[in-house]
N, CA, C, O and the ligand as a Tripos MOL2 file, in Angstrom:
@<TRIPOS>MOLECULE
protein
  309   307    78     0     0
PROTEIN
NO_CHARGES

@<TRIPOS>ATOM
      1 N         -53.5780   67.9030    5.4610 N.3       1 MET1
      2 CA        -54.3000   67.6890    4.1880 C.3       1 MET1
      3 C         -53.3380   67.2130    3.0800 C.2       1 MET1
      4 O         -53.4650   66.1090    2.5500 O.2       1 MET1
      5 N         -52.4090   68.0600    2.7650 N.am      2 SER2
      6 CA        -51.4060   67.7000    1.7440 C.3       2 SER2
      7 C         -50.5510   66.5960    2.3080 C.2       2 SER2
      8 O         -49.9330   65.9250    1.4820 O.2       2 SER2
      9 N         -50.4290   66.3260    3.4690 N.am      3 ARG3
     10 CA        -49.6090   65.2640    4.1170 C.3       3 ARG3
     11 C         -50.3150   63.8960    3.7880 C.2       3 ARG3
     12 O         -49.6310   62.8980    3.5640 O.2       3 ARG3
     13 N         -51.6760   63.8580    3.7610 N.am      4 GLU4
     14 CA        -52.4100   62.6640    3.4460 C.3       4 GLU4
     15 C         -52.1900   62.2840    2.0490 C.2       4 GLU4
     16 O         -52.0230   61.1060    1.7350 O.2       4 GLU4
     17 N         -52.1850   63.2510    1.1930 N.am      5 ILE5
     18 CA        -51.9500   63.0230   -0.2430 C.3       5 ILE5
     19 C         -50.5190   62.4810   -0.4990 C.2       5 ILE5
     20 O         -50.2850   61.6010   -1.3270 O.2       5 ILE5
     21 N         -49.6120   63.0570    0.2520 N.am      6 ASP6
     22 CA        -48.2220   62.5360    0.0560 C.3       6 ASP6
     23 C         -48.1070   61.2200    0.4750 C.2       6 ASP6
     24 O         -47.4700   60.4150   -0.2050 O.2       6 ASP6
     25 N         -48.7060   60.8690    1.6290 N.am      7 GLN7
     26 CA        -48.6940   59.4270    2.1470 C.3       7 GLN7
     27 C         -49.4020   58.4180    1.1340 C.2       7 GLN7
     28 O         -48.9460   57.3030    0.8810 O.2       7 GLN7
     29 N         -50.5280   58.9230    0.6060 N.am      8 ALA8
     30 CA        -51.2740   58.0900   -0.2990 C.3       8 ALA8
     31 C         -50.4120   57.7690   -1.5680 C.2       8 ALA8
     32 O         -50.3820   56.6310   -2.0380 O.2       8 ALA8
     33 N         -49.7520   58.7580   -2.0750 N.am      9 SER9
     34 CA        -48.9720   58.5710   -3.3380 C.3       9 SER9
     35 C         -47.7250   57.8110   -2.9970 C.2       9 SER9
     36 O         -47.2720   57.0480   -3.8500 O.2       9 SER9
     37 N         -47.1080   57.9400   -1.8150 N.am     10 GLU10
     38 CA        -45.9750   57.1540   -1.4430 C.3      10 GLU10
     39 C         -46.3400   55.6330   -1.2260 C.2      10 GLU10
     40 O         -45.5410   54.7330   -1.4840 O.2      10 GLU10
     41 N         -47.5160   55.4340   -0.7700 N.am     11 LEU11
     42 CA        -47.9250   53.9570   -0.7020 C.3      11 LEU11
     43 C         -48.1700   53.4370   -2.0610 C.2      11 LEU11
     44 O         -47.8670   52.2820   -2.3570 O.2      11 LEU11
     45 N         -48.7510   54.3180   -2.9540 N.am     12 GLU12
     46 CA        -48.9990   53.7790   -4.3270 C.3      12 GLU12
     47 C         -47.7350   53.4210   -5.0030 C.2      12 GLU12
     48 O         -47.6130   52.4050   -5.6860 O.2      12 GLU12
     49 N         -46.6840   54.3920   -4.7680 N.am     13 THR13
     50 CA        -45.4500   54.1430   -5.3830 C.3      13 THR13
     51 C         -44.8570   52.7910   -4.9220 C.2      13 THR13
     52 O         -44.3630   51.9970   -5.7220 O.2      13 THR13
     53 N         -44.9250   52.5850   -3.6840 N.am     14 ARG14
     54 CA        -44.3700   51.4680   -2.9410 C.3      14 ARG14
     55 C         -44.9930   50.2090   -3.4970 C.2      14 ARG14
     56 O         -44.3200   49.2250   -3.8050 O.2      14 ARG14
     57 N         -46.4400   50.2850   -3.6240 N.am     15 LEU15
     58 CA        -46.9980   49.1060   -4.0960 C.3      15 LEU15
     59 C         -46.7690   48.7550   -5.5040 C.2      15 LEU15
     60 O         -46.7390   47.5880   -5.8940 O.2      15 LEU15
     61 N         -46.6030   49.8180   -6.2900 N.am     16 ARG16
     62 CA        -46.1960   49.6560   -7.8260 C.3      16 ARG16
     63 C         -44.9940   49.0790   -7.8370 C.2      16 ARG16
     64 O         -44.8860   48.0720   -8.5370 O.2      16 ARG16
     65 N         -43.8890   49.5220   -7.1330 N.am     17 ASP17
     66 CA        -42.5950   49.0250   -7.1130 C.3      17 ASP17
     67 C         -42.5500   47.5820   -6.6870 C.2      17 ASP17
     68 O         -41.8250   46.7540   -7.2380 O.2      17 ASP17
     69 N         -43.3510   47.3200   -5.6890 N.am     18 HIS18
     70 CA        -43.4590   45.8270   -5.1970 C.3      18 HIS18
     71 C         -43.9710   45.0450   -6.2450 C.2      18 HIS18
     72 O         -43.3650   44.0140   -6.5360 O.2      18 HIS18
     73 N         -44.9770   45.3580   -6.8550 N.am     19 ALA19
     74 CA        -45.7180   44.6150   -7.8730 C.3      19 ALA19
     75 C         -44.6820   44.4670   -9.0410 C.2      19 ALA19
     76 O         -44.5170   43.3240   -9.4650 O.2      19 ALA19
     77 N         -43.9800   45.4660   -9.5980 N.am     20 LEU20
     78 CA        -42.9900   45.2750  -10.6130 C.3      20 LEU20
     79 C         -41.9090   44.2470  -10.1850 C.2      20 LEU20
     80 O         -41.5330   43.3460  -10.9360 O.2      20 LEU20
     81 N         -41.4360   44.4400   -8.9370 N.am     21 ALA21
     82 CA        -40.3850   43.5310   -8.4530 C.3      21 ALA21
     83 C         -40.7890   41.9950   -8.4640 C.2      21 ALA21
     84 O         -40.0340   41.0840   -8.8020 O.2      21 ALA21
     85 N         -42.1030   41.8580   -8.0400 N.am     22 ASN22
     86 CA        -42.6760   40.4970   -8.1190 C.3      22 ASN22
     87 C         -42.7260   39.8960   -9.6060 C.2      22 ASN22
     88 O         -42.4410   38.7370   -9.9070 O.2      22 ASN22
     89 N         -43.1100   40.8330  -10.4090 N.am     23 ILE23
     90 CA        -43.1930   40.4180  -11.8660 C.3      23 ILE23
     91 C         -41.8260   39.9800  -12.4630 C.2      23 ILE23
     92 O         -41.6230   38.9960  -13.1740 O.2      23 ILE23
     93 N         -40.9440   40.8910  -12.0400 N.am     24 ARG24
     94 CA        -39.5050   40.6690  -12.5110 C.3      24 ARG24
     95 C         -38.9150   39.3550  -11.9830 C.2      24 ARG24
     96 O         -38.2910   38.5400  -12.6620 O.2      24 ARG24
     97 N         -39.2020   39.2640  -10.6670 N.am     25 ALA25
     98 CA        -38.7300   38.0020   -9.9780 C.3      25 ALA25
     99 C         -39.2970   36.7840  -10.5670 C.2      25 ALA25
    100 O         -38.5980   35.7990  -10.8050 O.2      25 ALA25
    101 N         -40.5730   36.8400  -10.8090 N.am     26 GLY26
    102 CA        -41.2960   35.7280  -11.3510 C.3      26 GLY26
    103 C         -40.6830   35.4090  -12.7470 C.2      26 GLY26
    104 O         -40.3910   34.2580  -13.0690 O.2      26 GLY26
    105 N         -40.5190   36.4030  -13.4950 N.am     27 ALA27
    106 CA        -40.0920   36.2510  -14.9560 C.3      27 ALA27
    107 C         -38.6480   35.7790  -14.9160 C.2      27 ALA27
    108 O         -38.2790   35.1190  -15.8870 O.2      27 ALA27
    109 N         -37.7650   36.0190  -13.9320 N.am     28 LYS28
    110 CA        -36.3840   35.5380  -14.0050 C.3      28 LYS28
    111 C         -36.4740   34.1190  -13.3310 C.2      28 LYS28
    112 O         -35.6390   33.2880  -13.6870 O.2      28 LYS28
    113 N         -37.2890   33.8150  -12.5140 N.am     29 ARG29
    114 CA        -37.2450   32.4810  -11.8540 C.3      29 ARG29
    115 C         -37.5630   31.3750  -12.7850 C.2      29 ARG29
    116 O         -36.9000   30.3400  -12.7190 O.2      29 ARG29
    117 N         -38.5110   31.5010  -13.6380 N.am     30 GLU30
    118 CA        -38.8690   30.5140  -14.6360 C.3      30 GLU30
    119 C         -37.9860   30.5890  -15.8890 C.2      30 GLU30
    120 O         -37.7530   31.6670  -16.4370 O.2      30 GLU30
    121 N         -37.4940   29.4030  -16.3350 N.am     31 THR31
    122 CA        -36.6500   29.4220  -17.5150 C.3      31 THR31
    123 C         -37.7090   29.6020  -18.6330 C.2      31 THR31
    124 O         -38.6400   28.8150  -18.8010 O.2      31 THR31
    125 N         -37.4860   30.6890  -19.3690 N.am     32 PRO32
    126 CA        -38.4930   30.9030  -20.4770 C.3      32 PRO32
    127 C         -38.2800   29.9820  -21.6590 C.2      32 PRO32
    128 O         -37.2850   29.2690  -21.7910 O.2      32 PRO32
    129 N         -39.2800   30.0510  -22.4960 N.am     33 MET33
    130 CA        -39.2640   29.2650  -23.7480 C.3      33 MET33
    131 C         -38.5320   29.9050  -24.7120 C.2      33 MET33
    132 O         -38.5710   31.1350  -24.7430 O.2      33 MET33
    133 N         -37.7650   29.2010  -25.6320 N.am     34 PRO34
    134 CA        -37.0880   29.8120  -26.7190 C.3      34 PRO34
    135 C         -37.8740   30.7900  -27.5170 C.2      34 PRO34
    136 O         -38.9100   30.4530  -28.0890 O.2      34 PRO34
    137 N         -37.3850   32.0250  -27.5640 N.am     35 SER35
    138 CA        -38.1190   33.0760  -28.3110 C.3      35 SER35
    139 C         -37.2560   33.6980  -29.3550 C.2      35 SER35
    140 O         -37.7020   34.6530  -29.9900 O.2      35 SER35
    141 N         -35.9870   33.2110  -29.6000 N.am     36 GLY36
    142 CA        -35.1850   33.8730  -30.5600 C.3      36 GLY36
    143 C         -34.4170   34.9910  -29.9070 C.2      36 GLY36
    144 O         -33.4830   35.4970  -30.5300 O.2      36 GLY36
    145 N         -34.7190   35.4010  -28.7540 N.am     37 ILE37
    146 CA        -34.0530   36.5500  -28.1000 C.3      37 ILE37
    147 C         -33.6530   36.0070  -26.6330 C.2      37 ILE37
    148 O         -34.4570   35.5760  -25.8060 O.2      37 ILE37
    149 N         -32.3810   36.1030  -26.4850 N.am     38 CYS38
    150 CA        -31.7530   35.8090  -25.2210 C.3      38 CYS38
    151 C         -32.4410   36.5250  -24.0230 C.2      38 CYS38
    152 O         -32.3820   37.7540  -23.9800 O.2      38 CYS38
    153 N         -33.0680   35.8580  -23.0800 N.am     39 PRO39
    154 CA        -33.6830   36.6160  -22.0130 C.3      39 PRO39
    155 C         -32.7150   37.2750  -21.0580 C.2      39 PRO39
    156 O         -33.1000   38.1800  -20.3180 O.2      39 PRO39
    157 N         -31.5000   36.8540  -21.0570 N.am     40 TRP40
    158 CA        -30.4710   37.3440  -20.1530 C.3      40 TRP40
    159 C         -29.8630   38.6230  -20.6400 C.2      40 TRP40
    160 O         -29.7920   39.6020  -19.8970 O.2      40 TRP40
    161 N         -29.3910   38.6380  -21.9650 N.am     41 CYS41
    162 CA        -28.7390   39.7550  -22.4720 C.3      41 CYS41
    163 C         -29.5430   40.4980  -23.6010 C.2      41 CYS41
    164 O         -29.2190   41.6080  -24.0230 O.2      41 CYS41
    165 N         -30.5750   39.8100  -24.0280 N.am     42 GLU42
    166 CA        -31.5210   40.3990  -24.9850 C.3      42 GLU42
    167 C         -30.7860   40.4390  -26.3920 C.2      42 GLU42
    168 O         -31.1820   41.1980  -27.2760 O.2      42 GLU42
    169 N         -29.7930   39.6660  -26.5490 N.am     43 GLU43
    170 CA        -29.1430   39.4930  -27.8440 C.3      43 GLU43
    171 C         -29.9800   38.4160  -28.6150 C.2      43 GLU43
    172 O         -30.8370   37.7570  -28.0270 O.2      43 GLU43
    173 N         -29.7190   38.2610  -29.8920 N.am     44 GLN44
    174 CA        -30.4570   37.3010  -30.7450 C.3      44 GLN44
    175 C         -29.8830   35.8390  -30.3020 C.2      44 GLN44
    176 O         -28.6800   35.5940  -30.2130 O.2      44 GLN44
    177 N         -30.8440   34.9790  -30.0590 N.am     45 ALA45
    178 CA        -30.4360   33.6420  -29.6720 C.3      45 ALA45
    179 C         -30.5460   32.7020  -30.8020 C.2      45 ALA45
    180 O         -31.3710   32.9820  -31.6720 O.2      45 ALA45
    181 N         -29.7770   31.5290  -30.9350 N.am     46 PRO46
    182 CA        -30.0000   30.6690  -32.0470 C.3      46 PRO46
    183 C         -31.3130   29.9660  -31.9920 C.2      46 PRO46
    184 O         -31.9210   29.7540  -30.9430 O.2      46 PRO46
    185 N         -31.7560   29.5850  -33.2930 N.am     47 ALA47
    186 CA        -33.1220   29.0330  -33.3220 C.3      47 ALA47
    187 C         -33.2290   27.8180  -32.4240 C.2      47 ALA47
    188 O         -32.3620   26.9470  -32.4850 O.2      47 ALA47
    189 N         -34.3000   27.7160  -31.5570 N.am     48 GLY48
    190 CA        -34.5120   26.6660  -30.6640 C.3      48 GLY48
    191 C         -33.7510   26.7810  -29.4090 C.2      48 GLY48
    192 O         -33.9510   25.9720  -28.5030 O.2      48 GLY48
    193 N         -32.9060   27.7150  -29.2960 N.am     49 ALA49
    194 CA        -32.1940   27.9270  -28.0220 C.3      49 ALA49
    195 C         -32.7910   29.0390  -27.1950 C.2      49 ALA49
    196 O         -33.2070   30.0590  -27.7430 O.2      49 ALA49
    197 N         -32.8440   28.8660  -25.8740 N.am     50 THR50
    198 CA        -33.4050   29.8940  -24.9830 C.3      50 THR50
    199 C         -32.3980   31.0370  -24.8900 C.2      50 THR50
    200 O         -32.7220   32.2230  -24.9510 O.2      50 THR50
    201 N         -31.1540   30.5900  -24.7380 N.am     51 PHE51
    202 CA        -30.1350   31.6220  -24.3810 C.3      51 PHE51
    203 C         -29.1940   31.7210  -25.7640 C.2      51 PHE51
    204 O         -29.1840   30.8360  -26.6190 O.2      51 PHE51
    205 N         -28.4850   32.8280  -25.8270 N.am     52 CYS52
    206 CA        -27.5800   33.0860  -26.9810 C.3      52 CYS52
    207 C         -26.3280   32.1490  -26.8330 C.2      52 CYS52
    208 O         -25.6830   31.7910  -27.8190 O.2      52 CYS52
    209 N         -26.0350   31.7870  -25.6120 N.am     53 GLY53
    210 CA        -24.7980   30.8860  -25.4520 C.3      53 GLY53
    211 C         -24.7690   30.3700  -24.0580 C.2      53 GLY53
    212 O         -25.5290   30.7650  -23.1740 O.2      53 GLY53
    213 N         -23.7690   29.3830  -23.8980 N.am     54 THR54
    214 CA        -23.7660   28.7730  -22.5020 C.3      54 THR54
    215 C         -23.4090   29.8080  -21.4320 C.2      54 THR54
    216 O         -23.7870   29.6460  -20.2710 O.2      54 THR54
    217 N         -22.6730   30.8900  -21.8120 N.am     55 GLU55
    218 CA        -22.3620   31.8310  -20.7160 C.3      55 GLU55
    219 C         -23.5800   32.4300  -20.0900 C.2      55 GLU55
    220 O         -23.7130   32.4860  -18.8670 O.2      55 GLU55
    221 N         -24.5200   32.9030  -20.9880 N.am     56 CYS56
    222 CA        -25.7800   33.4630  -20.5280 C.3      56 CYS56
    223 C         -26.5940   32.3720  -19.7210 C.2      56 CYS56
    224 O         -27.1650   32.6670  -18.6710 O.2      56 CYS56
    225 N         -26.6180   31.2070  -20.2130 N.am     57 ALA57
    226 CA        -27.3570   30.1140  -19.5780 C.3      57 ALA57
    227 C         -26.7210   29.9470  -18.1290 C.2      57 ALA57
    228 O         -27.4360   29.8160  -17.1360 O.2      57 ALA57
    229 N         -25.5160   29.9580  -18.0810 N.am     58 GLN58
    230 CA        -24.8980   29.7470  -16.6850 C.3      58 GLN58
    231 C         -25.0810   30.9870  -15.7450 C.2      58 GLN58
    232 O         -25.2480   30.8890  -14.5290 O.2      58 GLN58
    233 N         -25.0320   32.1380  -16.4250 N.am     59 ASP59
    234 CA        -25.3330   33.3470  -15.6330 C.3      59 ASP59
    235 C         -26.7020   33.3240  -15.0900 C.2      59 ASP59
    236 O         -26.9280   33.6560  -13.9260 O.2      59 ASP59
    237 N         -27.6680   32.9200  -15.9500 N.am     60 TRP60
    238 CA        -29.0390   32.7820  -15.5960 C.3      60 TRP60
    239 C         -29.2700   31.7750  -14.3650 C.2      60 TRP60
    240 O         -29.9620   32.0690  -13.3910 O.2      60 TRP60
    241 N         -28.6670   30.6660  -14.5150 N.am     61 GLN61
    242 CA        -28.8040   29.6450  -13.5060 C.3      61 GLN61
    243 C         -28.2010   30.2240  -12.1380 C.2      61 GLN61
    244 O         -28.8270   30.1380  -11.0810 O.2      61 GLN61
    245 N         -27.0600   30.7620  -12.2270 N.am     62 GLU62
    246 CA        -26.3470   31.3760  -11.1260 C.3      62 GLU62
    247 C         -27.3100   32.4970  -10.4480 C.2      62 GLU62
    248 O         -27.5050   32.5360   -9.2330 O.2      62 GLU62
    249 N         -27.8270   33.3090  -11.2810 N.am     63 HIS63
    250 CA        -28.7440   34.3420  -10.7590 C.3      63 HIS63
    251 C         -29.9710   33.6300  -10.1330 C.2      63 HIS63
    252 O         -30.3850   34.0300   -9.0450 O.2      63 HIS63
    253 N         -30.5120   32.7030  -10.6990 N.am     64 ASN64
    254 CA        -31.6880   31.9840  -10.0840 C.3      64 ASN64
    255 C         -31.3830   31.3250   -8.7190 C.2      64 ASN64
    256 O         -32.1620   31.3720   -7.7680 O.2      64 ASN64
    257 N         -30.1810   30.7080   -8.7060 N.am     65 ARG65
    258 CA        -29.7340   30.0090   -7.5690 C.3      65 ARG65
    259 C         -29.6600   30.9930   -6.3850 C.2      65 ARG65
    260 O         -30.1810   30.7180   -5.3040 O.2      65 ARG65
    261 N         -29.0080   32.1350   -6.6100 N.am     66 ARG66
    262 CA        -28.8260   33.1220   -5.6390 C.3      66 ARG66
    263 C         -30.0680   33.7980   -5.1940 C.2      66 ARG66
    264 O         -30.2590   34.1340   -4.0260 O.2      66 ARG66
    265 N         -30.9290   33.9910   -6.1920 N.am     67 HIS67
    266 CA        -32.2560   34.5650   -5.9120 C.3      67 HIS67
    267 C         -33.0720   33.5870   -5.0160 C.2      67 HIS67
    268 O         -33.6450   33.9960   -4.0070 O.2      67 HIS67
    269 N         -33.1050   32.4750   -5.3520 N.am     68 GLN68
    270 CA        -33.9150   31.4260   -4.5310 C.3      68 GLN68
    271 C         -33.2980   31.3130   -3.2050 C.2      68 GLN68
    272 O         -34.0730   31.1420   -2.2650 O.2      68 GLN68
    273 N         -32.0930   31.3750   -2.9710 N.am     69 THR69
    274 CA        -31.3560   31.2640   -1.6320 C.3      69 THR69
    275 C         -31.7660   32.5040   -0.8320 C.2      69 THR69
    276 O         -32.1710   32.3320    0.3170 O.2      69 THR69
    277 N         -31.6930   33.7900   -1.3650 N.am     70 ALA70
    278 CA        -32.0330   34.9590   -0.7690 C.3      70 ALA70
    279 C         -33.5710   34.9320   -0.3980 C.2      70 ALA70
    280 O         -33.9510   35.4140    0.6690 O.2      70 ALA70
    281 N         -34.3740   34.4060   -1.2260 N.am     71 ALA71
    282 CA        -35.8370   34.3540   -0.9850 C.3      71 ALA71
    283 C         -36.0430   33.3990    0.2480 C.2      71 ALA71
    284 O         -36.8380   33.6880    1.1420 O.2      71 ALA71
    285 N         -35.3380   32.3180    0.2550 N.am     72 ARG72
    286 CA        -35.4950   31.4090    1.3730 C.3      72 ARG72
    287 C         -34.9860   32.0050    2.7920 C.2      72 ARG72
    288 O         -35.5920   31.7700    3.8380 O.2      72 ARG72
    289 N         -33.9130   32.7340    2.7320 N.am     73 ILE73
    290 CA        -33.4050   33.3960    3.9310 C.3      73 ILE73
    291 C         -34.3770   34.4620    4.4130 C.2      73 ILE73
    292 O         -34.4820   34.6760    5.6210 O.2      73 ILE73
    293 N         -35.1010   35.1470    3.5110 N.am     74 GLN74
    294 CA        -36.0360   36.1910    3.8120 C.3      74 GLN74
    295 C         -37.4200   35.5150    4.1500 C.2      74 GLN74
    296 O         -38.3600   36.1600    4.6130 O.2      74 GLN74
    297 N         -37.4670   34.2070    3.8900 N.am     75 GLY75
    298 CA        -38.8090   33.6130    4.2550 C.3      75 GLY75
    299 C         -39.9110   33.8150    3.1950 C.2      75 GLY75
    300 O         -41.1140   33.6940    3.4250 O.2      75 GLY75
    301 N         -39.3730   34.1280    2.0370 N.am     76 ASN76
    302 CA        -40.3500   34.4340    0.8460 C.3      76 ASN76
    303 C         -40.5430   33.2630   -0.1930 C.2      76 ASN76
    304 O         -41.3230   33.3380   -1.1420 O.2      76 ASN76
    305 N         -39.7890   32.2290    0.0770 N.am     77 ALA77
    306 CA        -39.7200   31.1720   -0.9130 C.3      77 ALA77
    307 C         -41.0750   30.4410   -0.9330 C.2      77 ALA77
    308 O         -41.2560   29.4970   -1.7030 O.2      77 ALA77
    309 ZN        -27.2610   36.1200  -23.9030 Zn       78 ZN78
@<TRIPOS>BOND
     1     1     2 1
     2     2     3 1
     3     3     4 2
     4     3     5 am
     5     5     6 1
     6     6     7 1
     7     7     8 2
     8     7     9 am
     9     9    10 1
    10    10    11 1
    11    11    12 2
    12    11    13 am
    13    13    14 1
    14    14    15 1
    15    15    16 2
    16    15    17 am
    17    17    18 1
    18    18    19 1
    19    19    20 2
    20    19    21 am
    21    21    22 1
    22    22    23 1
    23    23    24 2
    24    23    25 am
    25    25    26 1
    26    26    27 1
    27    27    28 2
    28    27    29 am
    29    29    30 1
    30    30    31 1
    31    31    32 2
    32    31    33 am
    33    33    34 1
    34    34    35 1
    35    35    36 2
    36    35    37 am
    37    37    38 1
    38    38    39 1
    39    39    40 2
    40    39    41 am
    41    41    42 1
    42    42    43 1
    43    43    44 2
    44    43    45 am
    45    45    46 1
    46    46    47 1
    47    47    48 2
    48    47    49 am
    49    49    50 1
    50    50    51 1
    51    51    52 2
    52    51    53 am
    53    53    54 1
    54    54    55 1
    55    55    56 2
    56    55    57 am
    57    57    58 1
    58    58    59 1
    59    59    60 2
    60    59    61 am
    61    61    62 1
    62    62    63 1
    63    63    64 2
    64    63    65 am
    65    65    66 1
    66    66    67 1
    67    67    68 2
    68    67    69 am
    69    69    70 1
    70    70    71 1
    71    71    72 2
    72    71    73 am
    73    73    74 1
    74    74    75 1
    75    75    76 2
    76    75    77 am
    77    77    78 1
    78    78    79 1
    79    79    80 2
    80    79    81 am
    81    81    82 1
    82    82    83 1
    83    83    84 2
    84    83    85 am
    85    85    86 1
    86    86    87 1
    87    87    88 2
    88    87    89 am
    89    89    90 1
    90    90    91 1
    91    91    92 2
    92    91    93 am
    93    93    94 1
    94    94    95 1
    95    95    96 2
    96    95    97 am
    97    97    98 1
    98    98    99 1
    99    99   100 2
   100    99   101 am
   101   101   102 1
   102   102   103 1
   103   103   104 2
   104   103   105 am
   105   105   106 1
   106   106   107 1
   107   107   108 2
   108   107   109 am
   109   109   110 1
   110   110   111 1
   111   111   112 2
   112   111   113 am
   113   113   114 1
   114   114   115 1
   115   115   116 2
   116   115   117 am
   117   117   118 1
   118   118   119 1
   119   119   120 2
   120   119   121 am
   121   121   122 1
   122   122   123 1
   123   123   124 2
   124   123   125 am
   125   125   126 1
   126   126   127 1
   127   127   128 2
   128   127   129 am
   129   129   130 1
   130   130   131 1
   131   131   132 2
   132   131   133 am
   133   133   134 1
   134   134   135 1
   135   135   136 2
   136   135   137 am
   137   137   138 1
   138   138   139 1
   139   139   140 2
   140   139   141 am
   141   141   142 1
   142   142   143 1
   143   143   144 2
   144   143   145 am
   145   145   146 1
   146   146   147 1
   147   147   148 2
   148   147   149 am
   149   149   150 1
   150   150   151 1
   151   151   152 2
   152   151   153 am
   153   153   154 1
   154   154   155 1
   155   155   156 2
   156   155   157 am
   157   157   158 1
   158   158   159 1
   159   159   160 2
   160   159   161 am
   161   161   162 1
   162   162   163 1
   163   163   164 2
   164   163   165 am
   165   165   166 1
   166   166   167 1
   167   167   168 2
   168   167   169 am
   169   169   170 1
   170   170   171 1
   171   171   172 2
   172   171   173 am
   173   173   174 1
   174   174   175 1
   175   175   176 2
   176   175   177 am
   177   177   178 1
   178   178   179 1
   179   179   180 2
   180   179   181 am
   181   181   182 1
   182   182   183 1
   183   183   184 2
   184   183   185 am
   185   185   186 1
   186   186   187 1
   187   187   188 2
   188   187   189 am
   189   189   190 1
   190   190   191 1
   191   191   192 2
   192   191   193 am
   193   193   194 1
   194   194   195 1
   195   195   196 2
   196   195   197 am
   197   197   198 1
   198   198   199 1
   199   199   200 2
   200   199   201 am
   201   201   202 1
   202   202   203 1
   203   203   204 2
   204   203   205 am
   205   205   206 1
   206   206   207 1
   207   207   208 2
   208   207   209 am
   209   209   210 1
   210   210   211 1
   211   211   212 2
   212   211   213 am
   213   213   214 1
   214   214   215 1
   215   215   216 2
   216   215   217 am
   217   217   218 1
   218   218   219 1
   219   219   220 2
   220   219   221 am
   221   221   222 1
   222   222   223 1
   223   223   224 2
   224   223   225 am
   225   225   226 1
   226   226   227 1
   227   227   228 2
   228   227   229 am
   229   229   230 1
   230   230   231 1
   231   231   232 2
   232   231   233 am
   233   233   234 1
   234   234   235 1
   235   235   236 2
   236   235   237 am
   237   237   238 1
   238   238   239 1
   239   239   240 2
   240   239   241 am
   241   241   242 1
   242   242   243 1
   243   243   244 2
   244   243   245 am
   245   245   246 1
   246   246   247 1
   247   247   248 2
   248   247   249 am
   249   249   250 1
   250   250   251 1
   251   251   252 2
   252   251   253 am
   253   253   254 1
   254   254   255 1
   255   255   256 2
   256   255   257 am
   257   257   258 1
   258   258   259 1
   259   259   260 2
   260   259   261 am
   261   261   262 1
   262   262   263 1
   263   263   264 2
   264   263   265 am
   265   265   266 1
   266   266   267 1
   267   267   268 2
   268   267   269 am
   269   269   270 1
   270   270   271 1
   271   271   272 2
   272   271   273 am
   273   273   274 1
   274   274   275 1
   275   275   276 2
   276   275   277 am
   277   277   278 1
   278   278   279 1
   279   279   280 2
   280   279   281 am
   281   281   282 1
   282   282   283 1
   283   283   284 2
   284   283   285 am
   285   285   286 1
   286   286   287 1
   287   287   288 2
   288   287   289 am
   289   289   290 1
   290   290   291 1
   291   291   292 2
   292   291   293 am
   293   293   294 1
   294   294   295 1
   295   295   296 2
   296   295   297 am
   297   297   298 1
   298   298   299 1
   299   299   300 2
   300   299   301 am
   301   301   302 1
   302   302   303 1
   303   303   304 2
   304   303   305 am
   305   305   306 1
   306   306   307 1
   307   307   308 2
@<TRIPOS>SUBSTRUCTURE
     1 MET1         2 RESIDUE 1 A MET
     2 SER2         6 RESIDUE 1 A SER
     3 ARG3        10 RESIDUE 1 A ARG
     4 GLU4        14 RESIDUE 1 A GLU
     5 ILE5        18 RESIDUE 1 A ILE
     6 ASP6        22 RESIDUE 1 A ASP
     7 GLN7        26 RESIDUE 1 A GLN
     8 ALA8        30 RESIDUE 1 A ALA
     9 SER9        34 RESIDUE 1 A SER
    10 GLU10       38 RESIDUE 1 A GLU
    11 LEU11       42 RESIDUE 1 A LEU
    12 GLU12       46 RESIDUE 1 A GLU
    13 THR13       50 RESIDUE 1 A THR
    14 ARG14       54 RESIDUE 1 A ARG
    15 LEU15       58 RESIDUE 1 A LEU
    16 ARG16       62 RESIDUE 1 A ARG
    17 ASP17       66 RESIDUE 1 A ASP
    18 HIS18       70 RESIDUE 1 A HIS
    19 ALA19       74 RESIDUE 1 A ALA
    20 LEU20       78 RESIDUE 1 A LEU
    21 ALA21       82 RESIDUE 1 A ALA
    22 ASN22       86 RESIDUE 1 A ASN
    23 ILE23       90 RESIDUE 1 A ILE
    24 ARG24       94 RESIDUE 1 A ARG
    25 ALA25       98 RESIDUE 1 A ALA
    26 GLY26      102 RESIDUE 1 A GLY
    27 ALA27      106 RESIDUE 1 A ALA
    28 LYS28      110 RESIDUE 1 A LYS
    29 ARG29      114 RESIDUE 1 A ARG
    30 GLU30      118 RESIDUE 1 A GLU
    31 THR31      122 RESIDUE 1 A THR
    32 PRO32      126 RESIDUE 1 A PRO
    33 MET33      130 RESIDUE 1 A MET
    34 PRO34      134 RESIDUE 1 A PRO
    35 SER35      138 RESIDUE 1 A SER
    36 GLY36      142 RESIDUE 1 A GLY
    37 ILE37      146 RESIDUE 1 A ILE
    38 CYS38      150 RESIDUE 1 A CYS
    39 PRO39      154 RESIDUE 1 A PRO
    40 TRP40      158 RESIDUE 1 A TRP
    41 CYS41      162 RESIDUE 1 A CYS
    42 GLU42      166 RESIDUE 1 A GLU
    43 GLU43      170 RESIDUE 1 A GLU
    44 GLN44      174 RESIDUE 1 A GLN
    45 ALA45      178 RESIDUE 1 A ALA
    46 PRO46      182 RESIDUE 1 A PRO
    47 ALA47      186 RESIDUE 1 A ALA
    48 GLY48      190 RESIDUE 1 A GLY
    49 ALA49      194 RESIDUE 1 A ALA
    50 THR50      198 RESIDUE 1 A THR
    51 PHE51      202 RESIDUE 1 A PHE
    52 CYS52      206 RESIDUE 1 A CYS
    53 GLY53      210 RESIDUE 1 A GLY
    54 THR54      214 RESIDUE 1 A THR
    55 GLU55      218 RESIDUE 1 A GLU
    56 CYS56      222 RESIDUE 1 A CYS
    57 ALA57      226 RESIDUE 1 A ALA
    58 GLN58      230 RESIDUE 1 A GLN
    59 ASP59      234 RESIDUE 1 A ASP
    60 TRP60      238 RESIDUE 1 A TRP
    61 GLN61      242 RESIDUE 1 A GLN
    62 GLU62      246 RESIDUE 1 A GLU
    63 HIS63      250 RESIDUE 1 A HIS
    64 ASN64      254 RESIDUE 1 A ASN
    65 ARG65      258 RESIDUE 1 A ARG
    66 ARG66      262 RESIDUE 1 A ARG
    67 HIS67      266 RESIDUE 1 A HIS
    68 GLN68      270 RESIDUE 1 A GLN
    69 THR69      274 RESIDUE 1 A THR
    70 ALA70      278 RESIDUE 1 A ALA
    71 ALA71      282 RESIDUE 1 A ALA
    72 ARG72      286 RESIDUE 1 A ARG
    73 ILE73      290 RESIDUE 1 A ILE
    74 GLN74      294 RESIDUE 1 A GLN
    75 GLY75      298 RESIDUE 1 A GLY
    76 ASN76      302 RESIDUE 1 A ASN
    77 ALA77      306 RESIDUE 1 A ALA
    78 ZN78       309 GROUP 0 **** ****
């Protein structure tokens, strides 16, 4: 009886984690529009710029490249 409840809540937790991971992955994959806040480090970005600087832009690209490669290897691309 209590075991069923445990399994149900464990599944729920897993589904929620999975959904959150998908949201995060999607958010990181698309280059966002300039919002005044660097999406990489959450510092203030110059007007009209997506990132606060080239370092963050490069880190972002590198992250996306690795993420997409990993997704391809796992067959999720
Ligand atoms: Zn930044």
